[in-house]
KOLDORO-441486 format. One record per residue (C-alpha): residue in one letter; residue number from 1; x, y, z. Coordinates in Angstrom, 1 decimal. Layout:
REM KOLDORO-441486
+------+-----+--------+--------+--------+
: code : pos :      X :      Y :      Z :
+------+-----+--------+--------+--------+
:    a : NUM :      X :      Y :      Z :
...
+------+-----+--------+--------+--------+
END
This chain:
REM KOLDORO-441486
+------+-----+--------+--------+--------+
: code : pos :      X :      Y :      Z :
+------+-----+--------+--------+--------+
:    m :   1 :  -26.8 :  -87.4 :  -95.0 :
:    k :   2 :  -28.2 :  -84.6 :  -96.8 :
:    v :   3 :  -30.7 :  -82.2 :  -95.1 :
:    s :   4 :  -33.3 :  -80.6 :  -97.2 :
:    w :   5 :  -33.6 :  -76.9 :  -97.6 :
:    k :   6 :  -37.1 :  -76.9 :  -96.2 :
:    v :   7 :  -36.2 :  -78.8 :  -93.1 :
:    y :   8 :  -33.2 :  -76.6 :  -92.5 :
:    t :   9 :  -35.2 :  -73.4 :  -92.9 :
:    d :  10 :  -38.1 :  -74.7 :  -90.7 :
:    q :  11 :  -35.5 :  -75.7 :  -88.0 :
:    r :  12 :  -33.9 :  -72.2 :  -88.2 :
:    f :  13 :  -37.3 :  -70.4 :  -88.0 :
:    s :  14 :  -38.2 :  -72.7 :  -85.1 :
:    d :  15 :  -34.9 :  -71.9 :  -83.3 :
:    q :  16 :  -35.3 :  -68.2 :  -84.0 :
:    d :  17 :  -38.9 :  -68.3 :  -82.7 :
:    k :  18 :  -37.7 :  -70.0 :  -79.5 :
:    a :  19 :  -35.0 :  -67.4 :  -79.1 :
:    v :  20 :  -37.4 :  -64.5 :  -79.6 :
:    q :  21 :  -39.9 :  -66.1 :  -77.1 :
:    a :  22 :  -37.1 :  -66.5 :  -74.6 :
:    a :  23 :  -36.0 :  -62.9 :  -75.2 :
:    l :  24 :  -39.5 :  -61.6 :  -74.8 :
:    q :  25 :  -40.0 :  -63.5 :  -71.5 :
:    a :  26 :  -36.7 :  -62.1 :  -70.2 :
:    a :  27 :  -37.7 :  -58.6 :  -71.3 :
:    e :  28 :  -41.1 :  -59.0 :  -69.6 :
:    k :  29 :  -39.4 :  -60.2 :  -66.4 :
:    a :  30 :  -37.0 :  -57.2 :  -66.6 :
:    v :  31 :  -39.9 :  -54.8 :  -67.1 :
:    t :  32 :  -41.7 :  -56.3 :  -64.1 :
:    k :  33 :  -38.7 :  -55.9 :  -61.9 :
:    a :  34 :  -38.1 :  -52.3 :  -63.1 :
:    e :  35 :  -41.8 :  -51.5 :  -62.4 :
:    v :  36 :  -41.5 :  -52.9 :  -58.9 :
:    a :  37 :  -38.2 :  -51.0 :  -58.3 :
:    a :  38 :  -39.8 :  -47.8 :  -59.6 :
:    d :  39 :  -42.9 :  -48.3 :  -57.4 :
:    k :  40 :  -40.6 :  -48.7 :  -54.4 :
:    r :  41 :  -38.7 :  -45.5 :  -55.3 :
:    f :  42 :  -42.0 :  -43.6 :  -55.8 :
:    d :  43 :  -43.2 :  -44.8 :  -52.4 :
:    a :  44 :  -39.9 :  -43.5 :  -50.8 :
:    v :  45 :  -40.3 :  -40.2 :  -52.6 :
:    n :  46 :  -43.9 :  -39.9 :  -51.5 :
:    e :  47 :  -42.9 :  -40.7 :  -47.9 :
:    f :  48 :  -40.2 :  -38.0 :  -48.1 :
:    r :  49 :  -42.8 :  -35.5 :  -49.5 :
:    g :  50 :  -45.1 :  -36.5 :  -46.6 :
:    q :  51 :  -42.3 :  -35.8 :  -44.1 :
:    l :  52 :  -41.7 :  -32.4 :  -45.7 :
:    a :  53 :  -45.4 :  -31.6 :  -45.5 :
:    d :  54 :  -45.5 :  -32.6 :  -41.9 :
:    q :  55 :  -42.4 :  -30.5 :  -41.1 :
:    a :  56 :  -43.8 :  -27.5 :  -43.0 :
:    s :  57 :  -47.1 :  -27.7 :  -41.1 :
:    r :  58 :  -45.3 :  -27.7 :  -37.8 :
:    l :  59 :  -43.0 :  -24.8 :  -38.6 :
:    m :  60 :  -43.9 :  -21.2 :  -37.9 :
:    s :  61 :  -44.7 :  -19.1 :  -41.0 :
:    r :  62 :  -42.6 :  -15.9 :  -41.6 :
:    a :  63 :  -45.7 :  -13.7 :  -41.1 :
:    e :  64 :  -46.4 :  -15.3 :  -37.8 :
:    y :  65 :  -42.8 :  -15.0 :  -36.7 :
:    l :  66 :  -42.7 :  -11.3 :  -37.7 :
:    s :  67 :  -45.9 :  -10.7 :  -35.8 :
:    n :  68 :  -44.5 :  -12.4 :  -32.6 :
:    q :  69 :  -41.2 :  -10.6 :  -33.0 :
:    k :  70 :  -43.0 :   -7.2 :  -33.2 :
:    a :  71 :  -45.0 :   -8.0 :  -30.1 :
:    l :  72 :  -41.9 :   -8.9 :  -28.2 :
:    e :  73 :  -40.1 :   -5.8 :  -29.3 :
:    d :  74 :  -43.1 :   -3.7 :  -28.2 :
:    k :  75 :  -43.1 :   -5.4 :  -24.8 :
:    i :  76 :  -39.4 :   -4.8 :  -24.4 :
:    s :  77 :  -39.8 :   -1.2 :  -25.3 :
:    d :  78 :  -42.6 :   -0.7 :  -22.7 :
:    l :  79 :  -40.5 :   -2.4 :  -20.0 :
:    t :  80 :  -37.5 :   -0.2 :  -20.9 :
:    d :  81 :  -39.7 :    2.9 :  -20.6 :
:    r :  82 :  -41.0 :    1.8 :  -17.2 :
:    i :  83 :  -37.5 :    1.1 :  -15.9 :
:    n :  84 :  -36.3 :    4.5 :  -17.1 :
:    r :  85 :  -39.3 :    6.2 :  -15.4 :
:    n :  86 :  -38.7 :    4.4 :  -12.2 :
:    e :  87 :  -35.0 :    5.3 :  -12.3 :
:    g :  88 :  -35.9 :    8.9 :  -13.0 :
:    r :  89 :  -38.4 :    8.9 :  -10.1 :
:    g :  90 :  -35.7 :    7.4 :   -7.8 :
:    t :  91 :  -33.2 :   10.0 :   -8.9 :
:    g :  92 :  -35.8 :   12.8 :   -8.4 :
:    l :  93 :  -36.6 :   11.5 :   -4.9 :
:    s :  94 :  -32.9 :   11.4 :   -4.0 :
:    q :  95 :  -32.4 :   15.0 :   -5.2 :
:    g :  96 :  -35.6 :   16.0 :   -3.3 :
:    w :  97 :  -34.2 :   14.6 :   -0.1 :
:    g :  98 :  -30.9 :   16.3 :   -0.7 :
:    i :  99 :  -32.6 :   19.7 :   -1.3 :
:    f : 100 :  -34.8 :   19.1 :    1.8 :
:    v : 101 :  -31.8 :   18.3 :    4.0 :
:    a : 102 :  -30.0 :   21.4 :    2.6 :
:    l : 103 :  -33.0 :   23.7 :    3.2 :
:    a : 104 :  -33.5 :   22.2 :    6.7 :
:    t : 105 :  -29.8 :   22.8 :    7.5 :
:    i : 106 :  -30.0 :   26.4 :    6.2 :
:    a : 107 :  -33.2 :   26.9 :    8.3 :
:    i : 108 :  -31.6 :   25.6 :   11.4 :
:    l : 109 :  -28.5 :   27.7 :   10.8 :
:    l : 110 :  -30.7 :   30.8 :   10.3 :
:    v : 111 :  -32.7 :   30.1 :   13.4 :
:    t : 112 :  -29.5 :   29.5 :   15.4 :
:    l : 113 :  -28.0 :   32.8 :   14.1 :
:    i : 114 :  -31.2 :   34.7 :   14.9 :
:    v : 115 :  -31.3 :   33.3 :   18.4 :
:    r : 116 :  -27.6 :   34.1 :   19.1 :
:    v : 117 :  -27.9 :   37.6 :   17.7 :
:    k : 118 :  -30.8 :   38.5 :   20.0 :
+------+-----+--------+--------+--------+
END
């Protein structure tokens, strides 16, 4: 049985057309799946960006930290000065009492000597 050239070429074009249509449908499905996957990735990336933005909004800025640090350093310096003044005052009082006792002892000694000499 002999097949005519026209029937043969029509059959080949028909088969090629079906193959191209099948390939296009497969490509379309692949593109759709890739788009869905990309959308999911972008959603995950956007969620991560949102988390970073939330974290950044809750963290203290460098300027705020430096300001608070300076205030704490000033308070510590003031407290150190107060403690030093109080310790100095206590030392002064102790020395004052020592001098007072020494002068009182000398005065009593002098009074005793004057009384004995007379």
